[in-house]
N, C-alpha and C positions, 0 to 999 in steps of 0.2 A: 546565556543562550543567544544564538544568532538566528534571525529570521529573515526570509526574503518574501516580500509582498509584491504581487504582480497584478496589474489590472489597468485598463484604460480609463476607468472612472476614478479620477484623482481624488475626488471628494470622499468616495467610499474607502479607498485605500488609506487616505490620510486619517480618516476616522478610526479605522481598524488599527492602524499603527499607533495612534495616540492612546487608544484604549488598551492595547497590549503593553505599551510602555508603562501605563499606570498599574498593570498587574505585576510586571517584572522590571524593577528599577535598573537592573544590569542588562536588560535586553538590548541587543544590537540589531536594529531593524534597518534594512535597506529596501528601497522601492525601485521597481522597474515597471515600465509602461508599454513595452513592446517586446517582440521575440528576441531581437539581437541583444537588447539590454538585459533581458532575463538570463539568457545563456551566458553572457559575459559575467554578470554578477554571481551566477551559480558557481562558476569556476573560481572566481576571485574570493568570494565570501565563504564557500563551503559551509552553507547554513545547516542548522540542526533541524529546521523545518521550513517548508515553503507553502505559502497560501496564495492561491490563484483565483482571482475573481472571474466568474463566468459571465460574460456579457452577451450581447446579441450581434451576430448569431453565435450560438454555443459552440459551433464547429471550430471557431477560431481558437478558443481556449482548449478544446479537446485535442486539437492538433498540437498545441503547445505541450500538453501532457505527454504526448508521444515524444516530442523533441527533448523534454526534460529527462524522460526515462532512458533515452539513448545515451545520456552522459552522466546520469546521477541516480542513486537510489535514495535520495533525500525523502523523508516523510512528506507527503504532498496532500494538502487539504484544499478542497474546492469551496469557494463561496459563491452561492448562486441564488438568484431570486426564486428560481424554480428550475427543475430539470425533469423533462418527460422521461419515461422509463427507458426509451431507446438511448438518449443522451447519457443517462445515468450509467447504464450498463456499458456503453462505449467508453466513458471516462474511467470507470473502475477497471475495465478490461485492459485499457492501455497503461494503467499503472497508478492512478490516483488511489490514495489510501482511504479517503473518506470525504464527505462533503457536508456543508452546513447550509441550510436554506434560510435566506433572508425573509423577514427581519429576524434578528437574533440579538441576544444580550451579549455583552463582552464577557460576562461570567460564563455563559454557555460556550462561547467560542474558545475561551481560555481553557476550559475543561477538555474540549476536543483536541486542542493543541497539545495539552499535557498528555493526553491519552496516546496520540500517534507518536509523540517523541518518546514516551516511556516504552511503548511497544517496540520501537526501533532499537532501543538500547538493551532490551532484555535478551539474555542468552538462554537457550534451553537449560532446564534445571539439571539435566544429566547428559553425559556424552556417551551414546551407545557405540558399539563397535562399528567400524566402517561397513558400508553396505554395497553389494554389487548384485545386479540382476540383468541378464542380457547385456546390453552395451551401456547400461547406466551404472555409474560408480559415484557413491557419496562418501566422501572422506570427512567424517565429523571432527576428526582431530585437526583438520585444516580448514573446515567449513567451506569445502569446495565440492562442486558437482560437475560431472562430465558425462557427455553422451558420445559414444564412439571415440573417446579420447579428446573431444572438443569441449572446452569449458562452457558451462551454462550459467549465465548471470541471473541470480535471483535477488529480489528485494528482501529486506529483513523479514517481512511478513510472509513472503512465499517460502523462505527458508525454514521459518518456524512451523509452517503448515506441513512442509515435507518432513521435518523432524518428527512431529507428532504422528504422522501417518506411518512412517517407517518404524517408529518405536514400538508400534503394535501391529507389525506386518502380519497379514493374514487374518486379522480380526476386524470386525465391523465396529467403527467408531461412530457414535451417534452424533447427530447435528449439535445437540446440546453440549456434549463434552468438547467438541472442537470449538464451538462458539465461546465457551467459557475459557478454554485454554488460550485462545488467540486474542479475544477482546475483553474478557472479564465480564462478570455478571452485570455490573453497573452500566455498561456501555450501551446496551440496547441494540447490538448488531442482530441481524436476522439471517434466516437461511438463505435469503437472496444475496447478502454480502458474501456468505460462505461459498455459494455456488459460483459467484464471479471469480473468487480467488482460486477455487478448484480448477475452473476452466483456464485461468491464467497459467497455473502450474502445469496442467496437462499440455498446454500449447508449448511451453518451454521444454518439457520433457519429451516432446514429439510423441505424445501419448494419444495418437489418433486411432480411429476404429480400424480393426478391432482393438478394443482397449487392452493396453499392455500392463499398466501399473495401477491406475486409480480407478476402482470400480465403484459405481453407484449402486447402493443397495436401497431400492426405492422404499421410501417411508421410514427408513432406519438410519441411514448415514452413508459413510464411505469406507471402503476397504482397500488397503494397499497390498498388492502382491502380483508377481509375474504370472 
């Protein structure tokens, strides 16, 4: 497995790198300490996972999340001493997959790394027929999504969410069912995580009011349908 660790605090990043190497002997870890170095290594290394330390101000790291997502859908995990709700939502909204709050054990961090990497590698368990509604076309046979003929780039998590919504088009899918399908029971994801990813998917599908595709059923879950 290849990992990219990013952060200005070299001591923290070195400690994390050494801890992860102790968990995976074959782990190839590369370190970056600034934006240009991060983007260069991202292209060169093609990592299986990226870990980004959130320093002060958090806005610097959050901006880097956006830059990473412009060029890669690598699973992205944030390491933060704390994140207020606004920064947390912003980071997830821009494309981070998860975050770990310091202090943490290497065992806990490794479990989160395993989880985001595993989710990115999972393929939907069945391939439904291709789907079209209005100007949205989803070709599951090719794992492509277009709006008005223009490609829509989805991260693996966003694509899986879209898959589960379309698989039961017209039906209300509860928060609990979606959380288990996307994160698993043991992960501890909440409705807040789900809402952020729903909003990300809505934005990419240009699903703005009046809602065209993803409908919120208050207190119950979400329904996909034109």
